[in-house]
C-alpha positions as CSV (number, residue, x, y, z in Angstrom):
1,X,-13.8,-3.3,-15.8
2,X,-10.4,-2.5,-14.9
3,X,-9.1,-2.0,-11.7
4,X,-5.7,-0.7,-10.6
5,X,-4.1,-0.1,-7.3
6,X,-1.9,2.2,-6.5
7,X,0.7,1.3,-4.2
8,X,3.9,3.1,-1.8
9,X,5.6,2.1,1.8
10,X,2.9,4.4,4.3
11,X,-0.6,5.6,1.6
12,X,-0.5,9.1,2.8
13,X,1.4,10.5,0.7
14,X,2.5,9.3,-3.4
15,X,-0.2,6.5,-3.8
16,X,-3.8,8.4,-2.8
17,X,-2.1,11.4,-5.0
18,X,-2.2,9.2,-8.0
19,X,-5.1,7.8,-6.8
20,X,-6.9,10.7,-6.9
21,X,-5.0,12.5,-10.1
22,X,-6.0,9.6,-12.2
23,X,-9.8,9.2,-10.5
24,X,-10.3,12.9,-12.1
25,X,-8.3,11.7,-15.3
26,X,-10.7,8.6,-16.0
27,X,-13.7,10.6,-14.5
28,X,-12.8,13.6,-17.1
29,X,-11.9,11.0,-19.9
30,X,-15.0,8.8,-19.6
31,X,-13.2,5.4,-18.8
32,X,-14.8,2.7,-16.9
33,X,-11.8,1.8,-14.2
34,X,-12.2,2.0,-10.8
35,X,-8.9,2.9,-9.0
36,X,-7.7,3.1,-5.0
37,X,-4.3,2.7,-2.9
38,X,-3.3,1.2,-0.3
39,X,0.9,0.6,1.5
40,X,2.9,-2.1,2.0
41,X,3.5,-1.4,5.6
42,X,0.9,-1.2,8.4
43,X,2.6,1.8,9.4
44,X,0.5,4.6,9.0
45,X,-3.2,2.3,8.5
46,X,-6.2,4.3,9.1
47,X,-4.5,8.0,8.3
48,X,-5.5,10.4,6.0
49,X,-3.7,11.4,3.8
50,X,-0.7,13.8,4.8
51,X,-0.9,17.4,4.7
52,X,1.3,17.9,1.9
53,X,-0.6,15.2,-0.5
54,X,-3.9,16.8,0.4
55,X,-2.9,20.7,-0.4
56,X,-1.9,19.6,-3.8
57,X,-5.2,17.6,-4.5
58,X,-7.2,20.4,-3.3
59,X,-5.5,22.7,-5.5
60,X,-6.5,20.8,-8.3
61,X,-10.0,20.5,-7.3
62,X,-9.7,16.7,-6.0
63,X,-12.0,15.1,-3.3
64,X,-9.3,14.1,0.1
65,X,-12.3,12.7,2.4
66,X,-11.9,9.1,1.6
67,X,-8.1,9.1,1.6
68,X,-7.2,7.0,3.7
69,X,-4.2,4.4,5.2
70,X,-5.0,0.8,4.4
71,X,-2.2,-2.0,3.8
72,X,-2.6,-4.0,0.5
73,X,-3.9,-7.2,1.3
74,X,-3.8,-10.8,-0.2
75,X,-7.1,-10.9,-2.1
76,X,-6.3,-7.3,-3.8
77,X,-3.9,-9.0,-5.9
78,X,-6.4,-11.4,-7.3
79,X,-9.1,-8.1,-7.0
80,X,-7.1,-5.7,-9.0
81,X,-6.0,-6.1,-12.6
82,X,-3.2,-3.5,-12.6
83,X,-0.9,-3.2,-9.1
84,X,1.5,-0.3,-9.7
85,X,4.5,0.4,-6.8
86,X,5.4,4.2,-6.8
87,X,9.2,3.0,-6.3
88,X,11.9,0.1,-6.4
89,X,11.4,-0.8,-3.3
90,X,7.5,-1.0,-3.1
91,X,7.7,-2.9,-6.4
92,X,10.1,-5.4,-4.8
93,X,8.0,-6.0,-1.4
94,X,4.9,-6.8,-3.6
95,X,6.5,-8.9,-5.7
96,X,7.5,-10.8,-1.8
97,X,3.9,-10.9,-1.1
98,X,2.3,-11.3,-4.3
99,X,2.0,-15.2,-5.3
100,X,3.3,-16.8,-8.5
101,X,0.8,-16.3,-10.8
102,X,-0.3,-12.6,-10.2
103,X,3.6,-11.0,-11.0
104,X,2.9,-9.9,-14.4
105,X,0.3,-7.4,-12.7
106,X,3.0,-5.7,-10.7
107,X,4.7,-3.0,-12.5
108,X,6.6,0.3,-11.0
109,X,4.7,3.8,-11.4
110,X,7.5,5.3,-14.3
111,X,7.6,2.5,-16.4
112,X,5.6,3.0,-19.0
113,X,7.7,7.1,-19.4
114,X,9.8,6.4,-22.0
115,X,13.8,7.0,-20.6
116,X,12.3,6.3,-17.3
117,X,11.3,2.8,-16.9
118,X,13.5,2.6,-13.7
119,X,12.5,6.3,-11.5
120,X,11.0,5.6,-8.7
121,X,8.6,8.5,-8.1
122,X,11.0,9.9,-4.3
123,X,8.8,9.6,-1.1
124,X,7.9,13.6,0.2
125,X,7.5,11.8,3.1
126,X,11.0,12.1,3.5
127,X,12.5,14.4,0.7
128,X,8.8,17.4,1.1
129,X,9.0,18.0,-2.6
130,X,4.9,17.3,-3.1
131,X,5.3,19.0,-6.5
132,X,7.7,17.0,-7.7
133,X,5.0,13.8,-6.5
134,X,2.3,15.6,-8.6
135,X,5.4,16.5,-11.3
136,X,6.1,13.0,-11.8
137,X,3.0,11.2,-11.6
138,X,1.2,14.2,-14.4
139,X,4.3,13.3,-16.0
140,X,3.2,9.6,-16.5
141,X,-0.8,10.4,-16.6
142,X,-1.0,10.2,-20.1
143,X,0.9,6.7,-20.5
144,X,-1.2,4.9,-18.1
145,X,-4.3,6.6,-19.8
146,X,-2.9,4.9,-23.0
147,X,-2.4,1.8,-21.3
148,X,-5.8,1.1,-20.0
149,X,-7.6,1.9,-23.0
150,X,-5.5,-0.2,-24.4
151,X,-6.5,-3.1,-22.6
152,X,-10.0,-2.4,-22.0
């Protein structure tokens, strides 16, 4: 079973939204993939997902009760096959934390979308635009699903 970890700064907006949307899509596709999310910082450790994220997810019929912020741990770099940062800063921070031999597991979320390879997902905690976050996750979703299928 493949394991995927979505990562953003606080793990209350972007990465839990990606986690829940991917869990729903993976179940629909019948794939055997474990999905989780984490933060590069401890700022929001133990806090639930932001209400804006919950609103988007609940409108899609996604479960939100299990979405509680946690910080990435050293063991995560070994446990997960795919570690996906939501923006360039997240990727930079992950690469600073990760041992050299697991760097290839770290990817930018939009890197699989043709023409968007260097695009980051803006943090709606700052922008207030949770629908834009959802739109970008939906844009990358089929590309990531295809990537996961090809690597099973």
